[in-house]
N, C-alpha and C positions, 0 to 999 in steps of 0.2 A: 539729705534727700528731700526733694519737694514732692508733695502729692499733686495729682492732676489739677485740682482746683487752684492751687497756689501757682503752679506752672502757667496756667492760663492767665492768671492775673499778672504774671511777670512778662507777658507778651512774647513768649518764645525764647526768653533768655534761659541758658542752660547752666551758667556759672555766675559767680559774683554775688555781691551782697543783695539781700532782699529789699531793704529800704534804701532808696537813693535820694540824694539831694537833687535840686533842680538845676544845679550848676556843674560845670566840669571840675574835676578834682585838681587841687594844687599839685605841683610837682613833688612836694614833700609828703604827700599821702602814700601810704604803703600800697603796693600793687594789689594785695588781697582785699583791700577796701575800695577798689575801683572796679566798676563794671567794664569789662573789656570791649563791649560793643559801643557803649555810649560815652565812655570815659568819665562818667559821673561818679562821685564819691558816695560812700556809705553814709547814711544819716547817723548822727550820734544816737545812742540809746534814748537819751532824754528827748530829743526831737521826734524820734520815731514813736515814743510813748505818747507824746502830746498829740501827734497826728492820729494815732490809733484811738486814743480816748475821745478826741473830737468827733470821730466818725462812728463811735459806738453809743453816743448819748441817746439816740432814738430807739435803741434795741430794748426788748423787754428786760427788766432788771436794772436798767440804767447804765451808768458809766462802767466800762470794763478796762482793764489794764493789760499790757503785754505779759506781765507776770501771771495774771489770772489765766490768760490764754495758754501759757506754758503749762501751768498746773492742770488745766482742763484737758489739754491734749494728752498729757501723760496719764492722767487718771482714766480717760476714755480708752486709751490703748491698753492699760492694765485691766480694766473691766472687760474688754473684748478678748482677753486671754493672752496678751503679749507676755513673753517670758522676761525674766529679770535681765538676762543679757541683751535682749532686744530693746527693752526700755532704757537700759544704760547706753546703748549705742545711739538710740533716738535722741536722748537728752544730753549726751555728752558727759554724763556723770561717771566718775571713776570709783565711787564708793556707793555701796548699797545703802548705807546709812543716809547719805545725802539724797539719794533717789527716793527713799521712803518719805521724805518731807514733801515731795512733789506728787507722787502717785498714791493717792489715798482712795482705796476702793470702798464704795458705799455698801451698806448692809444689804440693800436690795440686789446689787450686782453679785455680791458673794452668795446670796440665796439662790439666784438664777444659776450661777456657776455650779453650786453643789447639786441642785436639782437636775441639771443636765448630765451629771456624772453619777447619779444615784443608780446602782445596779437594779434595785427593785423598780424604780421608775422606768428604766429601759425595758425590763421584762414585761411590765404591764403595758407599755406602749407598743410592744411587738405583737401582742395578742389581739389587738383591736382589728 
């Protein structure tokens, strides 16, 4: 599933690989690795990582990797309250143990989550 911003970047595409080469796919490329609209092939992970890193060098914090992006996305989803089954579906993990390596909730996010669910805090907030 692609979020709205990603879908906009993909210029209306609804299926196919996210990162595409600039050439048509060879006949030997598997159909799942070909964009049906443009017939372009999926970039290799190595090349997609190079392109991503090249375009993130000017961002605060410096160079970012696709792997960091994956970690960050899952961590933010976990911090926003996504359930374990939802995180597993989002990430494609089949093991909670492997998911735990990606989604690491910060102490600040845990504190916010606990405060939002504190019965005393809810009662105090209702009297104002």
